[in-house]
N, C-alpha and C positions, 0 to 999 in steps of 0.2 A: 622434502618436496620442492620442486621447482615451480614457482607460481608466477604467472603473468599478471601484472596489475594494469588494467585497462580502465582508465578513468575518463570522465567526460560529462558534459551537460546532458547529452542524450535527450534532445528536445525536438523530436522524439528519437529514440534508438531506431535504426532502419536497416534495410537489407545490406547496405554497404558496411555498416558496423559488424553485422553478423557474419558476412562473408570474410571480412578481414580477420575477425576473431578466429574463425575456423582455420584459416591459412596460417596464422601465427602459432596456434597450438601445434600444428603439424611441423612447421618450419623450426620452431624453437624448442620443441619437445617438452612442452609444459605438462606437468601432472595435473595442474589446475589453472583455470583462467578466472580471475576475479574482476567482475564488472563493478565499478564504483561510481554511481551517479553523484554529481556534486550537489551540495546544498545551495551554495551561491557562488557561481564561477567568478574568480577575481579578475579575469581578463575580458569579461563580456558585459554588455549592457543587459541587465536582467529584466527589462520591460517586456520582452517577448517570451521569457522563460516561464513555463507553467509550473504549478506547484511540485515540490519534491515528491509528494505522495503519488502523483500521477506518473512522474518519470520513473520512480522506483518500481511501481507496479508494471509498467511497460517493459522495463529491463528484465523483470522476473518472467514475463511471458516470452521474451526473446531468448532467455537462457535455456528454455526448454528445447531450443533448436541447436544449441551449441554443446558439444560433448565436453564433459568435465568442467562445466561452467557453474560458478556460484555468483550470487549477487550480494554485495555488502552495502549496508546502510550506514556505515561508519561515519561518513562525512555528513549525512543528513541528520543523524542523531547528534552530532557535535554542533551543527548549525553554524551560521555565519559564513564568512568567505572560506572556500575550500582550498587551503594551501597544501600542496602535495607533501611538503616536508613534515607537516603535522600528522598527516595520515600515515606516512611511512614509519614514523616513530611509534605510533600505536600498533601498527601491524607487526613490527619487529619485536615490540615488547610482548605481544601476545603469542607470537610464533618465532622465537629466536633461532630455532634450528632449521627453519626453511629459508630457501633462496628466493628472493623476489627480483623480478625483472620488470622495470617500469617501461611501459609502452607509450610512445608519443609520436604524433604526426610530425612531418618535416618542419612545418612552420613553428611549432612549439620547440622543437629541437634547436632550430637556428637561433631562437630567442632565449634559450635556456639560461644563460648567464644573467638575464634580467629577472629570473624567478626569485622567490624568497629562499635564502640559504642554499644556493646551488652547490657549493662545495660540500656541504653536509649531505645533500642528496647523492652526490658522487661517491661519498664514502659509504653510504648506507646500502645502496642497491646497484645492480647492473641496469643499464638503459639500452633499449632497442628502439631505434628511430625508423620510421616507415615513410618513404617518399609519398607525397600526396599529389605532386604536380610533375609533369614532364619536364625534364631538364634540371631538376634540383639535386640529382644524385651526387654530382661533383661537390656541391656546396655542403651537402650532408657529410660526405667523407672527410672533407677538410675540417668541419666542426668536430667530427669524431676524433680526429688526430689531436686537435686542440684540447678537447676535454680529457682525453686519455693522458696527455702530457701533464695535466693537473692532478693525476691520480685516479681518473675515472675508469670505469669498465664499460665502455659504450661500443655499440656496433650499429651498422646500418643494415636493415633487412630489406632486401630489394624484392619485395613481393608486389604483385600488381594489385593496387587498391581499386575497389569499385567506387568510382567518383560519383558522389551523390550529395546534394545540398539539403541540409535539414530545413533551411529557410524556404527553398523552393518547394520542398515536400509539404511543409506546413500550409503553403498557399495553393497547393495543387488540388484539383478536383478529382484526381485519380490516385487515391491512397494505395490501392491494391498493387500498383506498380513499384512502390517503394518500401512497403512494410509487410511483414507476415500477416496472415488473415486475423490472428488473435489480436494483434496490435491495432489493426484497422477497426475491428469491432470495439476495442477499448476506446479508441478516439471517438467513434461515432456514438457509442452508448453513453459517453460522458460529455458529449458536445464540446470537445476540445478544439482549440485553434479556430474559434469562430464558427464552427459547424453546428447545424441544428442537431439537437439530441435525438437519437434513434435507438430505442431499446432492442429492437430486432429479436423479440422473444415470442415463441409460440405458446400462448397460454393454454390452449387445448392439450398440447403435448405435455406440458408441465402438470396440469391438473390430472390427466390420465395417469401419468407416472406416479404422482402422489397417491392417487386412489388405489393403485396396484401395489404400493409399497407400505402404506400406513394401515394400521388397524382402523376399523370403522369409527371408533370413538375419536381417535387422533385425527382422522381425516375430517370429521365433522368440526372439531375444534379448529383445525387449519382453515377451513372455509369460513368459519365464523370470524376468525381473526383477520383474514383477508378482507372480508366485507366491512368489518369495523374499522380497519385501517383506511379503507376507501372513504367511509363516511366521515372520519376525522379529517382526511385530506380535503374533502369537499368543504367541510365546515370551516377549516382554517386556510383555505386557498393554497394548498400544497400540490405537488405533482401527484395526481391520482394514480397514474400508472406505476410509478415507483413505490408508492405506499401499498397498493394492492399486491404487487408482485412480492414485495418484502414480507407482507403478511402471509402470503401464500407459501413462501419458502422457509419461514422462520423455524419450523419444527421438522424440516425434511430429514434430519439426521437423528431425531429424538429417539427413535426405536432401534437405532443401531447399538451394537454392543460397545462397551467401553474400549475394548481393544480396537475395534473398527474405527472409532473416533480418534484414538491415539495414532493409528496408522495414517489417517488423513492429516493429522496435525504434526507429524514427525519432523517436518522442516520448519515448524513455527517456533519462534523464540519463547512463546508463552509457556511451552511445556517445561522450560527451565525454572518456572516459578512454582515453588513447592505448594504455595497456597492454592494455586490453580489446580495442581495435580490432586490436592485434597478436596476439591470442590467439584465433584463429578456432575452435580445437577446443571452446571453451566457449560459443560463441554460441548453440548450439541449445537449451540449457537456458533461457536468458533469453528467447529467442524463443518457446519453447514455453509459458512461463508467461503470456505475453501472448496467444498464439494461442488457447489453450484457453478463455480468457475469451470471446473473440469467437465461436469455432466451437461451443463446447458450453455457453455461459453458465455456466461453472464458476468460482465465486468463493471457494471454501473456501481460507482462507489457508494452512492446513497443507499442503494438496495443492500449491498454487501455489508455496510456498517450497521444498518438497521437490523439485519439478521444476526450479525456477530454479537452485538451488544444488547440484544433484547432481554437477556436475563441479568446482566450486570450493570447496565448503564455505564457512563463514563463522564469525564469532566466536560468536554465540549460536544454535547449531543446536538445533532441537527433536529429541526422540527419533525422531519420524517422519522428519525430514530425515536424521538419521544412518542410520536403517534403510534408506532408499532409496539413499543414497550408497553404502552397503556392499553392498546387494543388487545394484547395478549391477556391482560388482567380483567378487562371488562367485557369480553366477547359474550355473545348471547348464551353460551353454555355455562358461564360462570354463575354460581349461585351462593357463594360464601357470604357470611354476614358482613354487611357494609359495602357490598359491591354496587348497590344502587346509588349510594352516596358518592362513591368514587366515579361512577358513570357521569353523574350530574356535574361533578367538579371537573372532570376531564373536558367536558364541552364548554366549561367556563374559562379554564386556564390550564394549559398543558403543564406549565411550570408548577403551579400549586398541586396539581394532581400527581406530578412526578415526586414532589416533596412528600406527599402522603404515602405514595407507593413505596418510596425508599425507606421511610420510617418503619413501615410494616415489614419490609424486607430485612432491615437491620435487626428488628425484634425477633424475627423468625430465625435469622442466622445465630443470634445469641441463644435462643431457646434450644436450638438443635446442636449448639456448641460446634458450629462449623467455622472454618477460617474466614476472615473478612478480606475479600480481595481489595487491593488498592484502587481498582477501577470503581468499585461500588462506594468505597469511602470518599473518593474524589467526587463522584456524582452527588452524594449526599451533601457534601460541603458546598458544591457549586449551587445546587438548588436551594439550599438553606440561605445562601447569600442572595440569590435572585429573588426569592420570595420575600426576604426581608427588605430588599430595595423596592419591590413593588408595593409593600405595605407603607413604606416611608413616603413613596410618591403619592399613594392614595390619601394618606393623612394630610399632605401638603395641599392636595386638591380640595379636601374638605374644609381646610382652614381659609381658603380664598373666598 
């Protein structure tokens, strides 16, 4: 396969990037275009760069508009400064039979010999340079000749780029002129780049959809969890809208078949985890987090993560994730032995209640001889540490 490698900070990815990607796929006959957001760009001040999680998510939304486009988190998983040569080594090690073409803007191409290991990059891949400014074509052609004389396989692709500044876009009041609708919603729903958070959700529509799709018993449980999540948010001073909506949607895929859930998760890395595949009771949370993006154009990360991890937990749970996890266990329809004690503890300390809930969960997993997901083990270890530290702090206070 012939693969174009399109890396960048993508802060945010915008219509200019998307239009250029489409033109390059056609011009260079790529079988696949790989978008690779950087973890930490080595050539930029990172003070205005939002988290990699957000930039990666927006790239995945943009990829839906680009034919034969995939998004790789290879640099984000590696962390640290994103040096191109390190990325190319990994890509070629994983796919030695494919041909990679590294795409770069004119400014990067002209400064290429200042990069880390430029001669190795020239040996590893082809390079296609794209003019970004009027009048730089001659300089790019000259650089192309210089690099090819060093053994490179470079070319200049004279396609008309859509000139657009990410900096200006971040500061603009009119996002819709520069990014697709899905990315505009993502930015607004997560309150990025200094904007006020707007969830843009029709609760009546979602509630009606749930009532029409879920069994009466499941719908009752759903509403109880949403209301309990709201009460916990109010009690602990959390975002009430995010908590309520996450509670409302946490089981939206619960009554789908296993095959339907796997179809939703087909592009997710987690289906490569055998322990996950053997843990069918947790699939619905992961499927729901993907499903609600498509069905309701809901991209708020707090809501998505609370839905996704409401059966497994994880190491770094936000307060809203904890609230929804526990609301699912103590909602008004729950009557199992010990639920009243857990309810009381939940309103005293989310961390202590999570510890108790996870201890119960681990016992249940062992009793049923189910595989233990690393996510749940990590969550247990995390809350064990947190509650131990809270006890130490309380003991010190008592001694004063």
